[in-house]
VOVEXBA-923945 format. One record per residue (C-alpha): x, y, z. Coordinates in steps of 0.02 Angstrom, whole numbers, plus 50000, padded with zeros to 5 digits. Example, Ala and Ser with C-alpha at 12.3 -4.5 7.8 and 13.67 -1.06 7.14 Angstrom:
BEGIN
<atom <50615, 49775, 50390>>
<atom <50684, 49947, 50357>>
//
This chain:
BEGIN
<atom <50029, 50005, 49988>>
<atom <50057, 50160, 49956>>
<atom <50094, 50262, 50113>>
<atom <50108, 50470, 50077>>
<atom <50281, 50533, 50139>>
<atom <50277, 50713, 50213>>
<atom <50394, 50829, 50154>>
<atom <50487, 50928, 50312>>
<atom <50436, 51108, 50325>>
<atom <50569, 51245, 50266>>
<atom <50559, 51290, 50447>>
<atom <50607, 51109, 50484>>
<atom <50725, 51100, 50387>>
<atom <50809, 51262, 50432>>
<atom <50793, 51234, 50607>>
<atom <50989, 51208, 50644>>
<atom <51035, 51341, 50534>>
<atom <51095, 51507, 50624>>
<atom <51008, 51639, 50573>>
<atom <51146, 51760, 50521>>
<atom <51183, 51617, 50393>>
<atom <51001, 51616, 50335>>
<atom <51024, 51822, 50325>>
<atom <51189, 51803, 50225>>
<atom <51121, 51688, 50101>>
<atom <50956, 51810, 50059>>
<atom <51069, 51957, 50038>>
<atom <51206, 51836, 49905>>
<atom <51045, 51774, 49827>>
<atom <51012, 51953, 49806>>
<atom <51174, 52004, 49729>>
<atom <51187, 52139, 49867>>
<atom <51336, 52184, 49953>>
<atom <51352, 52176, 50168>>
<atom <51511, 52255, 50195>>
<atom <51526, 52348, 50381>>
<atom <51444, 52505, 50337>>
<atom <51288, 52422, 50222>>
<atom <51117, 52426, 50288>>
<atom <51053, 52258, 50271>>
<atom <50879, 52296, 50367>>
<atom <50783, 52224, 50213>>
<atom <50866, 52069, 50235>>
<atom <50806, 52039, 50412>>
<atom <50639, 51945, 50425>>
<atom <50528, 52006, 50604>>
<atom <50611, 51886, 50749>>
<atom <50770, 51870, 50672>>
<atom <50860, 52008, 50755>>
<atom <50833, 51943, 50929>>
<atom <50900, 51771, 50861>>
<atom <51040, 51875, 50784>>
<atom <51071, 51946, 50970>>
<atom <51072, 51779, 51046>>
<atom <51201, 51709, 50914>>
<atom <51316, 51852, 50938>>
<atom <51336, 51846, 51125>>
<atom <51391, 51643, 51105>>
<atom <51515, 51704, 50992>>
<atom <51564, 51852, 51094>>
<atom <51569, 51723, 51251>>
<atom <51697, 51611, 51140>>
<atom <51817, 51770, 51115>>
<atom <51803, 51809, 51306>>
<atom <51866, 51602, 51330>>
<atom <51995, 51623, 51193>>
<atom <52055, 51775, 51284>>
<atom <52078, 51657, 51462>>
<atom <51962, 51781, 51565>>
<atom <51847, 51674, 51694>>
<atom <51682, 51744, 51669>>
<atom <51602, 51612, 51777>>
<atom <51693, 51678, 51941>>
<atom <51736, 51849, 51883>>
<atom <51563, 51958, 51934>>
<atom <51626, 52086, 51820>>
<atom <51620, 52002, 51653>>
<atom <51518, 51839, 51694>>
<atom <51352, 51944, 51589>>
<atom <51469, 52030, 51459>>
<atom <51466, 51939, 51315>>
<atom <51259, 51972, 51337>>
<atom <51315, 52159, 51344>>
<atom <51422, 52176, 51213>>
<atom <51318, 52082, 51100>>
<atom <51175, 52216, 51142>>
<atom <51288, 52365, 51121>>
<atom <51339, 52314, 50953>>
<atom <51176, 52266, 50868>>
<atom <51052, 52384, 50967>>
<atom <51158, 52539, 50989>>
<atom <51330, 52562, 50923>>
<atom <51281, 52458, 50755>>
<atom <51112, 52493, 50751>>
<atom <51111, 52571, 50577>>
<atom <51171, 52413, 50505>>
<atom <51006, 52337, 50552>>
<atom <50854, 52454, 50561>>
<atom <50768, 52538, 50422>>
<atom <50808, 52724, 50391>>
<atom <50714, 52847, 50522>>
<atom <50538, 52909, 50451>>
<atom <50586, 53088, 50395>>
<atom <50429, 53191, 50372>>
<atom <50448, 53318, 50205>>
<atom <50360, 53457, 50160>>
<atom <50324, 53567, 49999>>
<atom <50445, 53731, 50005>>
<atom <50307, 53845, 49987>>
<atom <50390, 53990, 50023>>
<atom <50509, 53960, 49891>>
<atom <50647, 53964, 49989>>
<atom <50828, 53996, 49904>>
<atom <50952, 54063, 50059>>
<atom <51093, 53960, 50135>>
<atom <51024, 53856, 50279>>
<atom <51152, 53772, 50386>>
<atom <51132, 53644, 50540>>
<atom <51251, 53591, 50659>>
<atom <51352, 53552, 50746>>
<atom <51269, 53395, 50744>>
<atom <51367, 53260, 50885>>
<atom <51392, 53103, 50788>>
<atom <51470, 52924, 50872>>
<atom <51533, 52788, 50744>>
<atom <51668, 52651, 50766>>
<atom <51819, 52607, 50644>>
<atom <51775, 52478, 50535>>
<atom <51980, 52442, 50559>>
<atom <51981, 52418, 50760>>
<atom <51803, 52437, 50816>>
<atom <51871, 52576, 50903>>
<atom <51761, 52730, 50958>>
<atom <51761, 52890, 50813>>
<atom <51653, 53043, 50898>>
<atom <51644, 53202, 50809>>
<atom <51519, 53327, 50742>>
<atom <51458, 53372, 50582>>
<atom <51389, 53540, 50501>>
<atom <51278, 53526, 50339>>
<atom <51228, 53668, 50219>>
<atom <51090, 53672, 50103>>
<atom <51063, 53780, 49969>>
<atom <50849, 53754, 49938>>
<atom <50757, 53767, 49798>>
<atom <50577, 53793, 49749>>
<atom <50560, 53592, 49700>>
<atom <50670, 53556, 49858>>
<atom <50589, 53435, 50015>>
<atom <50599, 53528, 50195>>
<atom <50625, 53416, 50349>>
<atom <50631, 53469, 50516>>
<atom <50798, 53510, 50594>>
<atom <50811, 53375, 50713>>
<atom <50783, 53248, 50554>>
<atom <50962, 53292, 50495>>
<atom <51013, 53213, 50660>>
<atom <50910, 53054, 50639>>
<atom <50980, 53025, 50485>>
<atom <51166, 53083, 50516>>
<atom <51146, 52927, 50678>>
<atom <51075, 52816, 50555>>
<atom <51210, 52818, 50450>>
<atom <51362, 52832, 50577>>
<atom <51285, 52702, 50680>>
<atom <51374, 52565, 50571>>
<atom <51569, 52521, 50576>>
<atom <51640, 52665, 50444>>
<atom <51776, 52753, 50398>>
<atom <51766, 52951, 50405>>
<atom <51778, 52972, 50218>>
<atom <51642, 52874, 50177>>
<atom <51518, 52906, 50307>>
<atom <51505, 53093, 50247>>
<atom <51484, 53015, 50074>>
<atom <51340, 52898, 50124>>
<atom <51265, 53064, 50228>>
<atom <51287, 53176, 50067>>
<atom <51202, 53034, 49964>>
<atom <51038, 52984, 50080>>
<atom <51012, 53170, 50110>>
<atom <51009, 53225, 49930>>
<atom <50894, 53094, 49899>>
<atom <50770, 53152, 50044>>
<atom <50792, 53339, 49988>>
<atom <50838, 53353, 49828>>
<atom <50914, 53523, 49848>>
<atom <51004, 53646, 49737>>
<atom <51195, 53605, 49834>>
<atom <51236, 53522, 49988>>
<atom <51380, 53550, 50091>>
<atom <51450, 53426, 50238>>
<atom <51597, 53439, 50356>>
<atom <51639, 53306, 50483>>
<atom <51751, 53352, 50614>>
<atom <51803, 53197, 50728>>
<atom <51919, 53093, 50860>>
<atom <51982, 52919, 50826>>
<atom <52006, 52798, 50965>>
<atom <52106, 52701, 50862>>
<atom <52253, 52840, 50852>>
<atom <52221, 52909, 51029>>
<atom <52185, 52725, 51142>>
<atom <52306, 52631, 51023>>
<atom <52441, 52655, 50897>>
<atom <52530, 52813, 50909>>
<atom <52433, 52842, 51060>>
<atom <52398, 53025, 50988>>
<atom <52229, 53110, 51086>>
<atom <52228, 53271, 51019>>
<atom <52213, 53221, 50825>>
<atom <52063, 53242, 50733>>
<atom <52020, 53202, 50565>>
<atom <51895, 53346, 50471>>
<atom <51830, 53309, 50287>>
<atom <51701, 53377, 50156>>
<atom <51587, 53327, 50048>>
<atom <51513, 53464, 49903>>
<atom <51379, 53424, 49802>>
<atom <51300, 53538, 49651>>
<atom <51309, 53738, 49683>>
<atom <51428, 53725, 49796>>
<atom <51574, 53628, 49706>>
<atom <51521, 53765, 49567>>
<atom <51510, 53928, 49657>>
<atom <51690, 53958, 49764>>
<atom <51587, 54108, 49852>>
<atom <51435, 53996, 49911>>
<atom <51591, 53874, 49971>>
<atom <51666, 53999, 50059>>
<atom <51507, 54077, 50141>>
<atom <51503, 53901, 50224>>
<atom <51644, 53868, 50264>>
<atom <51675, 54029, 50363>>
<atom <51504, 54008, 50453>>
<atom <51580, 53855, 50529>>
<atom <51650, 53886, 50710>>
<atom <51831, 53859, 50730>>
<atom <51904, 53756, 50838>>
<atom <51728, 53690, 50900>>
<atom <51781, 53528, 50973>>
<atom <51914, 53604, 51093>>
//
């Protein structure tokens, strides 16, 4: 007599597969990059971020064990693996795992076309080379036109936080932020300056606590009009972080 054999469900066959492998397979199938400073939120299914947190905790415990740290008897480190996992996924690298913040856009009803500067916005990131903190300030200059979408001042800070909340290098971070703001607002020009202290220099390496990195991105009329560019740069306070 023929007996029907049930085919295992996809959930059953995937039961022993780490959630990071599932997410990686989706990214690979979609031919999407997943570098340290990429956002992968659209490839994470509901409930998987919590499972990823458990997985990172387990791997972090392995790191502590390999560093010969007695997390069983040392009361200071017996929950460190969980704390580090939560810090990475829910705080300092949150910008990799969550969608962009909601940004309410308004039409430029008054046809504003004068230079607007937002800043300094305090930003916090970590270098993708050593995962050491990068802390600094960002200034954003916008020259709107009658078709530009106007967004609230606090939303610039939210967008900056989302971009910086990933392992970054400063040169790429400001470009990503510029691309995002250009896409959201479509102004005639955009200028961004970032000044930051890198703890991979101050905490390790040469141990230079005073050095800062400053870089800028100019788009649209800021590239073509040197007077506008000078006006923007002249309005940024000098030695702002001292």
